[in-house]
LOKOL-33053 format. One record per residue (C-alpha): residue in three letters; residue number from 0; x negated, z negated, y negated. Coordinates in pm, 1 decimal, m for minus. Layout:
<tiza><residuo>ALA</residuo><num>NUM</num><u>X</u><w>Z</w><v>Y</v></tiza>
...
//
This chain:
<tiza><residuo>UNK</residuo><num>0</num><u>7806.8</u><w>m6974.1</w><v>1252.2</v></tiza>
<tiza><residuo>UNK</residuo><num>1</num><u>7749.8</u><w>m7319.9</w><v>1241.2</v></tiza>
<tiza><residuo>UNK</residuo><num>2</num><u>7630.7</u><w>m7542.3</w><v>1013.6</v></tiza>
<tiza><residuo>UNK</residuo><num>3</num><u>7293.6</u><w>m7526.8</w><v>1084.9</v></tiza>
<tiza><residuo>UNK</residuo><num>4</num><u>7236.0</u><w>m7187.4</w><v>1183.4</v></tiza>
<tiza><residuo>UNK</residuo><num>5</num><u>7474.3</u><w>m7171.4</w><v>773.4</v></tiza>
<tiza><residuo>UNK</residuo><num>6</num><u>7163.6</u><w>m7398.0</w><v>647.8</v></tiza>
<tiza><residuo>UNK</residuo><num>7</num><u>6907.0</u><w>m7239.8</w><v>804.8</v></tiza>
<tiza><residuo>UNK</residuo><num>8</num><u>7052.6</u><w>m6897.6</w><v>572.6</v></tiza>
<tiza><residuo>UNK</residuo><num>9</num><u>7033.7</u><w>m7062.8</w><v>303.1</v></tiza>
<tiza><residuo>UNK</residuo><num>10</num><u>6707.1</u><w>m7208.6</w><v>311.5</v></tiza>
<tiza><residuo>UNK</residuo><num>11</num><u>6604.9</u><w>m6903.6</w><v>410.9</v></tiza>
<tiza><residuo>UNK</residuo><num>12</num><u>6736.6</u><w>m6704.9</w><v>86.2</v></tiza>
<tiza><residuo>UNK</residuo><num>13</num><u>6613.5</u><w>m6998.3</w><v>m104.4</v></tiza>
<tiza><residuo>UNK</residuo><num>14</num><u>6215.3</u><w>m6949.4</w><v>36.7</v></tiza>
<tiza><residuo>UNK</residuo><num>15</num><u>6231.1</u><w>m6538.1</w><v>m19.2</v></tiza>
<tiza><residuo>UNK</residuo><num>16</num><u>6339.8</u><w>m6549.2</w><v>m355.0</v></tiza>
<tiza><residuo>UNK</residuo><num>17</num><u>6117.8</u><w>m6780.7</w><v>m464.7</v></tiza>
<tiza><residuo>UNK</residuo><num>18</num><u>5873.4</u><w>m6507.4</w><v>m245.2</v></tiza>
<tiza><residuo>UNK</residuo><num>19</num><u>6002.5</u><w>m6226.8</w><v>m452.2</v></tiza>
<tiza><residuo>UNK</residuo><num>20</num><u>6013.0</u><w>m6415.1</w><v>m828.7</v></tiza>
<tiza><residuo>UNK</residuo><num>21</num><u>5674.9</u><w>m6512.3</w><v>m765.7</v></tiza>
<tiza><residuo>UNK</residuo><num>22</num><u>5493.9</u><w>m6185.0</w><v>m626.3</v></tiza>
<tiza><residuo>UNK</residuo><num>23</num><u>5755.2</u><w>m5988.2</w><v>m908.9</v></tiza>
<tiza><residuo>UNK</residuo><num>24</num><u>5553.4</u><w>m6254.4</w><v>m1185.1</v></tiza>
<tiza><residuo>UNK</residuo><num>25</num><u>5214.4</u><w>m6161.7</w><v>m1044.5</v></tiza>
<tiza><residuo>UNK</residuo><num>26</num><u>5291.1</u><w>m5802.6</w><v>m1048.9</v></tiza>
<tiza><residuo>UNK</residuo><num>27</num><u>5364.0</u><w>m5841.3</w><v>m1448.0</v></tiza>
<tiza><residuo>UNK</residuo><num>28</num><u>5089.5</u><w>m6024.2</w><v>m1526.9</v></tiza>
<tiza><residuo>UNK</residuo><num>29</num><u>4881.1</u><w>m5825.5</w><v>m1379.2</v></tiza>
<tiza><residuo>UNK</residuo><num>30</num><u>4984.8</u><w>m5510.6</w><v>m1577.8</v></tiza>
<tiza><residuo>UNK</residuo><num>31</num><u>4977.4</u><w>m5666.8</w><v>m1850.9</v></tiza>
<tiza><residuo>UNK</residuo><num>32</num><u>4625.4</u><w>m5772.8</w><v>m1765.2</v></tiza>
<tiza><residuo>UNK</residuo><num>33</num><u>4501.9</u><w>m5388.8</w><v>m1743.0</v></tiza>
<tiza><residuo>UNK</residuo><num>34</num><u>4748.8</u><w>m5321.5</w><v>m2029.4</v></tiza>
<tiza><residuo>UNK</residuo><num>35</num><u>4574.9</u><w>m5639.1</w><v>m2300.4</v></tiza>
<tiza><residuo>UNK</residuo><num>36</num><u>4229.7</u><w>m5469.8</w><v>m2083.8</v></tiza>
<tiza><residuo>UNK</residuo><num>37</num><u>4266.5</u><w>m5123.1</w><v>m2196.2</v></tiza>
<tiza><residuo>UNK</residuo><num>38</num><u>4387.8</u><w>m5210.7</w><v>m2531.3</v></tiza>
<tiza><residuo>UNK</residuo><num>39</num><u>4072.6</u><w>m5409.0</w><v>m2615.8</v></tiza>
<tiza><residuo>UNK</residuo><num>40</num><u>3853.9</u><w>m5117.7</w><v>m2472.0</v></tiza>
<tiza><residuo>UNK</residuo><num>41</num><u>4029.2</u><w>m4868.1</w><v>m2633.2</v></tiza>
<tiza><residuo>UNK</residuo><num>42</num><u>4029.3</u><w>m5131.1</w><v>m2977.4</v></tiza>
<tiza><residuo>UNK</residuo><num>43</num><u>3648.6</u><w>m5201.7</w><v>m2945.1</v></tiza>
<tiza><residuo>UNK</residuo><num>44</num><u>3573.2</u><w>m4804.7</w><v>m2947.1</v></tiza>
<tiza><residuo>UNK</residuo><num>45</num><u>3807.8</u><w>m4752.4</w><v>m3248.9</v></tiza>
<tiza><residuo>UNK</residuo><num>46</num><u>3664.2</u><w>m5021.0</w><v>m3396.0</v></tiza>
<tiza><residuo>UNK</residuo><num>47</num><u>3285.3</u><w>m4896.0</w><v>m3359.1</v></tiza>
<tiza><residuo>UNK</residuo><num>48</num><u>3315.2</u><w>m4564.6</w><v>m3482.7</v></tiza>
<tiza><residuo>UNK</residuo><num>49</num><u>3509.9</u><w>m4721.8</w><v>m3802.1</v></tiza>
<tiza><residuo>UNK</residuo><num>50</num><u>3205.2</u><w>m4898.9</w><v>m3899.8</v></tiza>
<tiza><residuo>UNK</residuo><num>51</num><u>2966.1</u><w>m4601.2</w><v>m3825.1</v></tiza>
<tiza><residuo>UNK</residuo><num>52</num><u>3149.6</u><w>m4388.4</w><v>m3985.1</v></tiza>
<tiza><residuo>UNK</residuo><num>53</num><u>3181.3</u><w>m4629.4</w><v>m4338.2</v></tiza>
<tiza><residuo>UNK</residuo><num>54</num><u>2779.7</u><w>m4690.5</w><v>m4240.0</v></tiza>
<tiza><residuo>UNK</residuo><num>55</num><u>2731.8</u><w>m4318.8</w><v>m4319.7</v></tiza>
<tiza><residuo>UNK</residuo><num>56</num><u>2889.6</u><w>m4359.0</w><v>m4656.4</v></tiza>
<tiza><residuo>UNK</residuo><num>57</num><u>2670.4</u><w>m4392.8</w><v>m4982.8</v></tiza>
<tiza><residuo>UNK</residuo><num>58</num><u>2576.7</u><w>m4746.1</w><v>m5047.7</v></tiza>
<tiza><residuo>UNK</residuo><num>59</num><u>2754.3</u><w>m4848.5</w><v>m5400.7</v></tiza>
<tiza><residuo>UNK</residuo><num>60</num><u>2951.0</u><w>m4524.4</w><v>m5584.3</v></tiza>
<tiza><residuo>UNK</residuo><num>61</num><u>2740.4</u><w>m4682.7</w><v>m5883.5</v></tiza>
<tiza><residuo>UNK</residuo><num>62</num><u>2458.9</u><w>m4533.6</w><v>m5671.1</v></tiza>
<tiza><residuo>UNK</residuo><num>63</num><u>2138.2</u><w>m4322.0</w><v>m5829.3</v></tiza>
<tiza><residuo>UNK</residuo><num>64</num><u>1961.8</u><w>m4167.2</w><v>m5503.9</v></tiza>
<tiza><residuo>UNK</residuo><num>65</num><u>1697.0</u><w>m4005.0</w><v>m5761.3</v></tiza>
<tiza><residuo>UNK</residuo><num>66</num><u>1568.1</u><w>m4365.5</w><v>m5811.4</v></tiza>
<tiza><residuo>UNK</residuo><num>67</num><u>1561.1</u><w>m4745.0</w><v>m5753.3</v></tiza>
<tiza><residuo>UNK</residuo><num>68</num><u>1832.1</u><w>m4926.5</w><v>m5918.6</v></tiza>
<tiza><residuo>UNK</residuo><num>69</num><u>1866.6</u><w>m5267.7</w><v>m5980.0</v></tiza>
<tiza><residuo>UNK</residuo><num>70</num><u>2120.1</u><w>m5468.6</w><v>m5782.5</v></tiza>
<tiza><residuo>UNK</residuo><num>71</num><u>2253.4</u><w>m5491.7</w><v>m6068.4</v></tiza>
<tiza><residuo>UNK</residuo><num>72</num><u>2380.0</u><w>m5096.7</w><v>m6117.0</v></tiza>
<tiza><residuo>UNK</residuo><num>73</num><u>2605.2</u><w>m5157.3</w><v>m5830.2</v></tiza>
<tiza><residuo>UNK</residuo><num>74</num><u>2998.3</u><w>m5250.6</w><v>m5834.6</v></tiza>
<tiza><residuo>UNK</residuo><num>75</num><u>3084.6</u><w>m5589.3</w><v>m5869.0</v></tiza>
<tiza><residuo>UNK</residuo><num>76</num><u>3206.7</u><w>m5823.2</w><v>m5627.5</v></tiza>
<tiza><residuo>UNK</residuo><num>77</num><u>3530.1</u><w>m5842.2</w><v>m5734.8</v></tiza>
<tiza><residuo>UNK</residuo><num>78</num><u>3498.9</u><w>m5416.5</w><v>m5741.0</v></tiza>
<tiza><residuo>UNK</residuo><num>79</num><u>3496.2</u><w>m5378.1</w><v>m5384.4</v></tiza>
<tiza><residuo>UNK</residuo><num>80</num><u>3726.5</u><w>m5108.3</w><v>m5248.3</v></tiza>
<tiza><residuo>UNK</residuo><num>81</num><u>3831.1</u><w>m4776.9</w><v>m5360.8</v></tiza>
<tiza><residuo>UNK</residuo><num>82</num><u>3817.5</u><w>m4652.5</w><v>m5728.7</v></tiza>
<tiza><residuo>UNK</residuo><num>83</num><u>4051.0</u><w>m4456.4</w><v>m5862.2</v></tiza>
<tiza><residuo>UNK</residuo><num>84</num><u>4161.7</u><w>m4118.3</w><v>m5703.6</v></tiza>
<tiza><residuo>UNK</residuo><num>85</num><u>4028.1</u><w>m4236.2</w><v>m5383.8</v></tiza>
<tiza><residuo>UNK</residuo><num>86</num><u>4391.0</u><w>m4326.7</w><v>m5245.2</v></tiza>
<tiza><residuo>UNK</residuo><num>87</num><u>4426.3</u><w>m4364.5</w><v>m4809.5</v></tiza>
<tiza><residuo>UNK</residuo><num>88</num><u>4833.3</u><w>m4425.6</w><v>m4879.2</v></tiza>
<tiza><residuo>UNK</residuo><num>89</num><u>4978.7</u><w>m4488.5</w><v>m4617.3</v></tiza>
<tiza><residuo>UNK</residuo><num>90</num><u>4814.3</u><w>m4813.8</w><v>m4510.3</v></tiza>
<tiza><residuo>UNK</residuo><num>91</num><u>4757.8</u><w>m4814.9</w><v>m4184.6</v></tiza>
<tiza><residuo>UNK</residuo><num>92</num><u>4634.8</u><w>m4434.5</w><v>m4202.9</v></tiza>
<tiza><residuo>UNK</residuo><num>93</num><u>4728.4</u><w>m4275.2</w><v>m3902.1</v></tiza>
<tiza><residuo>UNK</residuo><num>94</num><u>4531.9</u><w>m3998.6</w><v>m3677.9</v></tiza>
<tiza><residuo>UNK</residuo><num>95</num><u>4473.9</u><w>m3768.1</w><v>m3868.4</v></tiza>
<tiza><residuo>UNK</residuo><num>96</num><u>4288.1</u><w>m3988.8</w><v>m4057.0</v></tiza>
<tiza><residuo>UNK</residuo><num>97</num><u>4252.4</u><w>m3986.9</w><v>m4410.7</v></tiza>
<tiza><residuo>UNK</residuo><num>98</num><u>3898.3</u><w>m4214.3</w><v>m4528.0</v></tiza>
<tiza><residuo>UNK</residuo><num>99</num><u>3600.7</u><w>m4032.0</w><v>m4356.4</v></tiza>
<tiza><residuo>UNK</residuo><num>100</num><u>3733.3</u><w>m3698.6</w><v>m4659.9</v></tiza>
<tiza><residuo>UNK</residuo><num>101</num><u>3847.2</u><w>m3938.9</w><v>m4923.8</v></tiza>
<tiza><residuo>UNK</residuo><num>102</num><u>3591.0</u><w>m4268.2</w><v>m4874.2</v></tiza>
<tiza><residuo>UNK</residuo><num>103</num><u>3264.1</u><w>m4185.6</w><v>m5016.3</v></tiza>
<tiza><residuo>UNK</residuo><num>104</num><u>3077.2</u><w>m4498.2</w><v>m5086.9</v></tiza>
<tiza><residuo>UNK</residuo><num>105</num><u>3045.7</u><w>m4808.5</w><v>m4818.2</v></tiza>
<tiza><residuo>UNK</residuo><num>106</num><u>3283.7</u><w>m5044.0</w><v>m5006.5</v></tiza>
<tiza><residuo>UNK</residuo><num>107</num><u>3608.3</u><w>m4795.9</w><v>m5043.7</v></tiza>
<tiza><residuo>UNK</residuo><num>108</num><u>3629.9</u><w>m4961.4</w><v>m4743.7</v></tiza>
<tiza><residuo>UNK</residuo><num>109</num><u>3691.5</u><w>m5235.9</w><v>m4860.9</v></tiza>
<tiza><residuo>UNK</residuo><num>110</num><u>4072.2</u><w>m5361.0</w><v>m4722.1</v></tiza>
<tiza><residuo>UNK</residuo><num>111</num><u>4095.1</u><w>m5004.1</w><v>m4505.8</v></tiza>
<tiza><residuo>UNK</residuo><num>112</num><u>4391.6</u><w>m5054.0</w><v>m4256.4</v></tiza>
<tiza><residuo>UNK</residuo><num>113</num><u>4418.0</u><w>m4831.4</w><v>m3949.5</v></tiza>
<tiza><residuo>UNK</residuo><num>114</num><u>4660.8</u><w>m4782.8</w><v>m3721.9</v></tiza>
<tiza><residuo>UNK</residuo><num>115</num><u>4561.5</u><w>m4658.9</w><v>m3340.4</v></tiza>
<tiza><residuo>UNK</residuo><num>116</num><u>4829.3</u><w>m4457.4</w><v>m3114.8</v></tiza>
<tiza><residuo>UNK</residuo><num>117</num><u>4759.8</u><w>m4371.5</w><v>m2767.9</v></tiza>
<tiza><residuo>UNK</residuo><num>118</num><u>4991.3</u><w>m4241.1</w><v>m2471.7</v></tiza>
<tiza><residuo>UNK</residuo><num>119</num><u>4948.8</u><w>m4584.1</w><v>m2307.3</v></tiza>
<tiza><residuo>UNK</residuo><num>120</num><u>4862.9</u><w>m4805.7</w><v>m2609.2</v></tiza>
<tiza><residuo>UNK</residuo><num>121</num><u>5079.3</u><w>m4850.0</w><v>m2954.6</v></tiza>
<tiza><residuo>UNK</residuo><num>122</num><u>5073.5</u><w>m5007.7</w><v>m3242.2</v></tiza>
<tiza><residuo>UNK</residuo><num>123</num><u>4604.2</u><w>m5130.3</w><v>m3242.2</v></tiza>
<tiza><residuo>UNK</residuo><num>124</num><u>4561.7</u><w>m5251.3</w><v>m3604.7</v></tiza>
<tiza><residuo>UNK</residuo><num>125</num><u>4139.7</u><w>m5256.5</w><v>m3719.2</v></tiza>
<tiza><residuo>UNK</residuo><num>126</num><u>4143.4</u><w>m5402.4</w><v>m4088.1</v></tiza>
<tiza><residuo>UNK</residuo><num>127</num><u>3825.2</u><w>m5405.3</w><v>m4254.1</v></tiza>
<tiza><residuo>UNK</residuo><num>128</num><u>3660.1</u><w>m5570.5</w><v>m4555.4</v></tiza>
<tiza><residuo>UNK</residuo><num>129</num><u>3309.0</u><w>m5542.7</w><v>m4715.3</v></tiza>
<tiza><residuo>UNK</residuo><num>130</num><u>3094.3</u><w>m5778.3</w><v>m4928.3</v></tiza>
<tiza><residuo>UNK</residuo><num>131</num><u>2769.1</u><w>m5913.3</w><v>m4953.2</v></tiza>
<tiza><residuo>UNK</residuo><num>132</num><u>2526.2</u><w>m6090.4</w><v>m4861.2</v></tiza>
<tiza><residuo>UNK</residuo><num>133</num><u>2222.7</u><w>m6209.5</w><v>m4828.3</v></tiza>
<tiza><residuo>UNK</residuo><num>134</num><u>1927.5</u><w>m6116.2</w><v>m4617.4</v></tiza>
<tiza><residuo>UNK</residuo><num>135</num><u>1880.9</u><w>m6538.3</w><v>m4574.7</v></tiza>
<tiza><residuo>UNK</residuo><num>136</num><u>2322.2</u><w>m6562.5</w><v>m4544.5</v></tiza>
<tiza><residuo>UNK</residuo><num>137</num><u>2398.7</u><w>m6223.0</w><v>m4435.7</v></tiza>
<tiza><residuo>UNK</residuo><num>138</num><u>2684.5</u><w>m6367.7</w><v>m4212.3</v></tiza>
<tiza><residuo>UNK</residuo><num>139</num><u>2833.0</u><w>m6557.8</w><v>m4529.6</v></tiza>
<tiza><residuo>UNK</residuo><num>140</num><u>3009.5</u><w>m6377.5</w><v>m4817.2</v></tiza>
<tiza><residuo>UNK</residuo><num>141</num><u>2777.7</u><w>m6361.1</w><v>m5169.6</v></tiza>
<tiza><residuo>UNK</residuo><num>142</num><u>2931.7</u><w>m6395.3</w><v>m5512.4</v></tiza>
<tiza><residuo>UNK</residuo><num>143</num><u>2648.2</u><w>m6145.6</w><v>m5645.5</v></tiza>
<tiza><residuo>UNK</residuo><num>144</num><u>2538.4</u><w>m5836.7</w><v>m5608.2</v></tiza>
<tiza><residuo>UNK</residuo><num>145</num><u>2240.0</u><w>m5776.3</w><v>m5339.4</v></tiza>
<tiza><residuo>UNK</residuo><num>146</num><u>2116.7</u><w>m5515.7</w><v>m5126.6</v></tiza>
<tiza><residuo>UNK</residuo><num>147</num><u>2318.6</u><w>m5545.7</w><v>m4802.7</v></tiza>
<tiza><residuo>UNK</residuo><num>148</num><u>2638.6</u><w>m5511.3</w><v>m4819.2</v></tiza>
<tiza><residuo>UNK</residuo><num>149</num><u>2846.5</u><w>m5623.5</w><v>m4430.5</v></tiza>
<tiza><residuo>UNK</residuo><num>150</num><u>3132.0</u><w>m5427.4</w><v>m4302.0</v></tiza>
<tiza><residuo>UNK</residuo><num>151</num><u>3405.5</u><w>m5650.2</w><v>m4073.9</v></tiza>
<tiza><residuo>UNK</residuo><num>152</num><u>3660.2</u><w>m5541.9</w><v>m3880.5</v></tiza>
<tiza><residuo>UNK</residuo><num>153</num><u>3899.3</u><w>m5641.5</w><v>m3713.1</v></tiza>
<tiza><residuo>UNK</residuo><num>154</num><u>4104.0</u><w>m5554.7</w><v>m3417.0</v></tiza>
<tiza><residuo>UNK</residuo><num>155</num><u>4427.6</u><w>m5679.6</w><v>m3331.4</v></tiza>
<tiza><residuo>UNK</residuo><num>156</num><u>4749.2</u><w>m5577.0</w><v>m3131.5</v></tiza>
<tiza><residuo>UNK</residuo><num>157</num><u>5151.4</u><w>m5762.5</w><v>m3199.1</v></tiza>
<tiza><residuo>UNK</residuo><num>158</num><u>5102.9</u><w>m5834.7</w><v>m2772.6</v></tiza>
<tiza><residuo>UNK</residuo><num>159</num><u>4758.6</u><w>m5744.9</w><v>m2596.8</v></tiza>
<tiza><residuo>UNK</residuo><num>160</num><u>4586.3</u><w>m5875.8</w><v>m2897.2</v></tiza>
<tiza><residuo>UNK</residuo><num>161</num><u>4711.8</u><w>m6145.6</w><v>m3051.8</v></tiza>
<tiza><residuo>UNK</residuo><num>162</num><u>4376.4</u><w>m6326.8</w><v>m3101.0</v></tiza>
<tiza><residuo>UNK</residuo><num>163</num><u>4201.2</u><w>m6123.0</w><v>m3346.7</v></tiza>
<tiza><residuo>UNK</residuo><num>164</num><u>3864.3</u><w>m5902.6</w><v>m3263.4</v></tiza>
<tiza><residuo>UNK</residuo><num>165</num><u>3624.8</u><w>m5909.1</w><v>m3530.4</v></tiza>
<tiza><residuo>UNK</residuo><num>166</num><u>3324.1</u><w>m5623.0</w><v>m3501.5</v></tiza>
<tiza><residuo>UNK</residuo><num>167</num><u>3111.9</u><w>m5616.9</w><v>m3753.5</v></tiza>
<tiza><residuo>UNK</residuo><num>168</num><u>2762.2</u><w>m5397.8</w><v>m3900.6</v></tiza>
<tiza><residuo>UNK</residuo><num>169</num><u>2530.3</u><w>m5479.7</w><v>m4176.8</v></tiza>
<tiza><residuo>UNK</residuo><num>170</num><u>2415.5</u><w>m5206.8</w><v>m4457.3</v></tiza>
<tiza><residuo>UNK</residuo><num>171</num><u>2122.5</u><w>m5155.2</w><v>m4680.2</v></tiza>
<tiza><residuo>UNK</residuo><num>172</num><u>2072.5</u><w>m4987.1</w><v>m5012.6</v></tiza>
//
């Protein structure tokens, strides 16, 4: 083989190697985006289900259904969360989820975490924050008791959803 043919063969091998590496990178990136999309879709469904689950509970632990109550009777903003005996352990909660059976009012979900594992995606994390809001400022925490509570569910995943996505609902007395 002549020097020219050897250099041509070497150049061909370099070009072929670059093409294979680029094709492999495209395949890996495509697969990563597929998993990311699936994680977002599954996480969104689970976050919405958690919002519905929490919002179906009674408004407040101190709520009396048969009479009108002034907001002053409700749980203080600093005390939102599960009451004594309403324990979901360990957190994050994993299937079968215990919160629906243990929690009896909306703000019990404050601080709650749920881990979702499916056949293809493992480690989706839902984190819940519950707080009072006012009618005028439904996106801001209220330092006082009101007839409105906001439930925020943050969705994250260590690999596929690094920047948490937030889902919210407002429940009323």
